[in-house]
N, C-alpha and C positions, 0 to 999 in steps of 0.2 A: 305549346311546346311539342305535344305529340304530333301535331300536324307537320311542324318543321322537320321532326325526325323522319316522318313518313316520306316527305318530299326528298330529303337527303338520301334515304334508302333507295327510292325510285330512281333518282339520278345516277346513283352508283350502279344500279342494276342495268340501266340504259347504257352507261359507259362500257360496262363489262360485256353486254351483248353486242355492242357495236364493235369492240375489239374481237370478239369471238366469231361473229358471223358476218361482219360488214366489210372485211378486207379482201375484196375480190382480187386486188393486185397482188397481195401476198399469196393467195391461192394460185395465181398464174405463175409466179416465180417458183413455187414449190412443185407445181406440176411439171414445169420445165426442168427443174433440178432432178426430179424422178426420172424423166425421160433421158437426160444426159447421162446419168449414172448407169441406167440399165442398157442403153444403146451404144454408148461411146466409151465407157470406162472398162478397160480390160481386167481390172482387178475386181469387178463386180462378182463374177462367179467364184473366184477364190474365197472372197469374204462370205458369200452365201454358204459355201460349202463348210466354212468354219463356224457357221451359226449366227452370222451377222444379219439382222433383219433391216434392210434399207427402208421398207415401208414404215415400220415402227420408228426408225431413226428420223425420218422426215416429219412424222407426226410430233415427235419430241422437239424437232426444230421449230415447228409451228407453235406448240404450246409454250416453249421457252421464249420465242419472240413475242408472243402476246403478253406474257407476263412482264417482260422487260419494257415492252411498249407502253403498257398500262402504267407501270411505275414511273416511266420517264415522260408520260403525258404526250406521247407521239401521236400525230393525227392518224386515226384509225383507217382513213381512206388512202394513206400513203405508206410506202415501205422505206424504212430507214436502212440504207445499204450497210452502214456501220453495225447496226444491231443484228441484221440478218446474217452478215458474214461471220460475226462472232458466234452466233448460234449454230451455224453450219460447221464451224470449226470445233465447237464444243461437243455437239451430238454426232458428228460423222467423222471428220478428219482424226480427231484425237481418240476415237473409239473403234477404229478399224481393227479387225481381227488379224488381217495380213498387212503388215506395215508397208507403207508406200511413201518414201521421202519426197517423191515428185508431186504428190497430191497436194494442191495448195488452193486456198481461197483468197482471192485478190481484190484489193481496193486501191485507188490511187494513193501511193505513199505507204501502203500497209499490205503485208502478205502474211496469212495465217498458214502454218504448216507444222509438220512434226519436227521435233528437235533432234539434231544429230548428237552423237556421243563424242565428246572431245577427250583426249588423253592428258591426264595431269600426272606429273612425275614428282617424286620426292627426291631427296639427295641422300638416300640410303641404298648402298650398293651391296651385292652379295656375289659370292662365288659358290659353285655347286660342287658338292662332294657326295657321290652316290645319289641318293634321293633327297638329300638335305641341302639346305642353303644357309650360309654363314656370313655374317657381316664382314665385308672387306674394307668398307669406308662409310663414314657417316659424319655429316656436318653437325648432327645433333649429339652433344656430349653425353646425353642420357643413354644413348644407344651405343654400347661398346663393341669394339672390333671383336670378331670371332664368336659373337653371340648368335644363337640359332633362331632362324625365322620360323614362327609357328603359326603363320596366317595362311590364307588360301593361296595355292600355287599360281592361280590365274591372275593374281595381282603382281607377279614378277614378270618383267619384260626384258628381253634380251637386248643388250646394248654393247657398244664399243667404248671402253674406257682405258686410257693409257695404253692403246693399241692392243688391248686384250678383251676377249668376250667376257662379259659378266652379266649381272641382272640388277635391275633397279626396281624398287617398289613404286607402284603407281596405281591409279584407278581410272575408270571411264566414268564420266558424269555429263549431264546435260547443261550444267552451269559451271562457271569457273570458280569453284570453291577453293578456299585458301589452305585448309588443313583437313587431315582425317586421322583415323586410328590405325596403328600398326601393331601386330602381335610379335613380340620378341621374347624368347624363353618363357612363353605362356604368360607374359605380362603384357598389358596394353599401354601403349605410349601414343601421345599426339605428335604428329610430324607435319611439316609444312609441305605444300604442294605448289607446283609451278606448271604453267601451261606448256605443252610440248612445242617443238619448233614449228613455226609457220611463216610464210612469206608476208612481211609487213608492207613491203613496197613493190608494187607492180601496177601495170596499167593494161587496159583492154587492148588487144591486138599487139601485144608485146612479143617479139621474137628476137632471140640473140644467140650468138655462137661464140664459144671460147674453145681453145684447144691447146694442148701440148703435143709432144711427139708421140705420146702413148694414149692420149685421151681427147675425146670430142665431147663438149658440153653444149646442150641445146635446151633453151628455155622457151616454153610456149604458155602464155598466160590464158589462152582460151582457144576453143575449137570453132569459133565463129568467123575469125578473120575479118571482123567488121562486116559481117555478111549482109547488112541492111544496105549496103552500097556496092555496086558491081566494080567500080574503080578501085576502092580501097581493098576489096577482097582480092582482086586480080594482082595488085601490087604486093600484098602480103603473101599470096600463094607463090608468086615469082620469087620473092625473097627467100621463102622456105626452100624452093627448088634450088636456088643458088647455094644455100647452106648445104643441102643434101649432096650437092656435087662433091663435097669433101668426102662423103661416105663412099662415093664411087672411085675417087681418085687415091684414097688412102685406106689402109687397113689398120684401124685403131684397136688396141687391146682393150680399151674401155670406152663405152659410149654411155654418157649420162644424159637422161632426159628429165628435165625439171618440170613437174606438173603442179607445183604448189600454186594454190589460188585459182587453178583452172577449173572454172565452173561448168565447162562443157560447151555444147553446141552441136556441130556435125563431125562425127568422129572420122569420116572419110577425108576431112581436111588434113588430118595428121597421120593417117595410116601410111602415106608414102615414106615416112621416117623408117618404118619396119621393112618395107619393100627395098628401099635403097640401102639399108643396113645389110641386107642379104645379097647385094649386087655381086661382089667378087668377080667383076669383069664379065658377067654373064647376064644378059637381059632376060633370059628365061627365069632367072631367080626371082626377078620382080613378079612375074606372072604367077609363080608358085605361091608366093606370099598372098597375093590377091585372091587366088583360087581357094587357098586355105581359109582366109577370112570369110569369103563369101559363102562357104559351105558349112562352117561349124558353129555359127552363131544363130542357128534357127530359133526363132521365137514364135509365140502364140500371137496372132494378129487379129484384132477386133475389126470387123467391117460393118458399116452402117451408113445411111444417108447423112447423118449428123457429122460423121468423120469426114465424108467426102466434101461436104460444105466447108468444114473447118480447114481442110487441106487447100481448097481454092482460096480461102481467106488468107492463109498463111503465105501462099505463093504471091498473092497480090500485094501483101504488106512487106514482103522480103524480096526485092528485085533480084538478088543474087541466088535465089533458091534454085533456079534451073541450072546454075553452075555446079550445084552439089549433086543433084539427082536427075538424071535424064531417063524419063520413062519411055521406052521404046519396045519393040518386039523382042530384042535380046534380053532386056531386063525382065520382061514378063515370062520369057521361057526359062530363064535362070530361076525365077521365083517359083515356078511350077515344076521344075525338074531338078531340085537340089539334091545332092547326095548327102548322106549323113556324116561322112568323114572323108577328108582328103589329107593324106600325110605326105611328108617330104623330109629330106635330110637337110637341115639348115646349113647354108654355106658359112654364115658367120659363127665363129666358135669362141669369140671374145665374151667379155662381160657386158651385159646390158643392165644398167643401173637406173632405176626409176626413183625419183624423189616426189613424194606426195605429202599432203597435209589434209586436215579435215575440211578444207575448202576445195579439194580436188573432187569433182563430182561429175556424175552423168557420162558424157562422152569421153572425158579424160579417164574415167574408171573403165570404160569400155576398151580404151587403148591399153590400159594396164592388163586387162584380161587377154587381149589379143597378143600381148608381148610374150606370153608364155608358150608361143610356138617355138621360141628359142630355148636353148638348153641352160644357159647360165645367166639367169635373171635374178637381180637383187633388188628388193623393194625396201627403201629406207625412208624414215621420217616419222610421221604419226599415222594413225588410221585415216583412211580417206572418208569422204562424206557419207557414203552409203546411199547412193542415188541411182541404182542401175538395174534393180530387179524389174523395174518398169520403164518403158521408153516410148517413143513416138508421141511426143507431147503436142497437144493442141489446146486452145483457149476457147471457152464457151461463156456466154454472158447472160445472166438472167434478165428477162425482158423488161421487168418494171424497175428493179433496183439497180441494174447494171453491175451487180456482183459477178466477178469473174471466177471461173472454175478452170484450173490448170490440171489436166488429167491425161493419163497415158492410154495409148491404143495398142501398145505392143508389150508383151510380157516375156521376160527371160527367166521366169521362175522355174521353168522346166528344162532350161538349156544347160547341157553338160559342161559347155566350155566355161560357164560362169560358176554354176552350182557345185561342180566337182573340183574347183580350184580351192585348195586348202587355205589360201589367204583370204578368201571372201567370207564375211560373216554376216551378210544380209543388210537390208536397208536400215539406215540410221547408224550402222556400225562400220560398214565399209570394208576395204581391204586392210588386213593387219600386216605391217611390214616385217621383214626379217630382222631388221635392226631399228629399234626405236630411237629417235633423236630429240635432244633438247637443243637450245641454241648453241651451247658450248661444244656439243658432241657431233654436230652435223658434218663439218669439214673433216675433223679427225676420223670419222667413220668412213668417209669417202677415201681418204688417204690409206686407211687400213685395208679396204677392200681392193683398191687399185694398185697398191704398193708404189704409188706415184707421188713422191714428195713435192713435185712441182706444183701440185694442186693448191698447196698452202698460199702460193702467190697468185696463181692464175684465177683462183676462185675466191679470193679474199672478199669478205663481206657477204658471202653466200647465206649465212645464217639469218639475215634479215631481209633479203630481197632476191628477186629474179635478176641474174646478171645479164 
């Protein structure tokens, strides 16, 4: 009996040692992981400055992997991509000191990343009197009209209801929870929550235009224009230019750009919207917009051989890439001789209204930031995705497991055009709108801002889809 116990103990020790010291392939992956983070990730220095120890984190990844591999009886001479991806997510992505919604760990059919914060609204509304808020309407019979709100002011969001400005109680959360607590007259009540408005129906490469005599509505479902194919990209770019001719031929009091569901791509695909909006019969006005955009979004750019290799790979896999960015002597000169500010008086004096939701991300958020070169910008909907502090995305793959790393080479963390925009609240939080909208309030909010009752017919069904 003692001999059998001794044999079992020795076998357990051998297995443990095999997991601890025998996985050369795991060490290869972790060495490459360390190199990618230090040489290609622009957020590396920001996190180190805030006290994040990448070396210790990678060692934690190793220990956690070995523990899970031993428990699951994974071959110690192989690397489980599923287990390793999960460990990198747990020990690095989720523990970053500086949030980066772009940072992702990828497997076929699975992506690990940070969770965005979605807006959840109640049906309890308030009017403001002085510094206090009083119930103006509630579907909850327990919460009486004219009762005083005694909760945190940051949980009250400005909305349009019955053509009037008021406030609704709501919260931000990482999950779609169904109810929460609200403080009324210093008493706590339970109240139901509903997810804020977002586009349920749209497709990749969707472009559409609607108009009245006062309004032009343009919906754009992504900033890629099916950029993996030159032909599709060219057709969509031509379609957009045809639509934008309307901005040259007419002066609209209100221009609405619907960016719900727009997960991004190449922002230069849709910046012509802003340039043509400023046309006013003068071709120089287009140049003024482009000059403004090319000089005020200066970011921190990471440079390394790894990034150069990733760029070549991206160009090879995306045939339309050279349609987006042409590297020539002019581009190089502009990059090295950028002014810190270029100002101009916008020709367009009407209202630019942007609709976003928590699926509006990356390049579409960059477009939102760009839009504030104009004077009368209204942002409505929900908060956006919060995926723009970092940009210049490329993919890297660990050599043994094939686990993908989606990381940024450009940072806008120090860029005034973004960080000094009062609507921007950072990665995972996004842009906060001027008017928050639920399904029922999206179209009434547009009608209230534009004073155009024809929108009720021309934009019917807007609450659930891109028109």
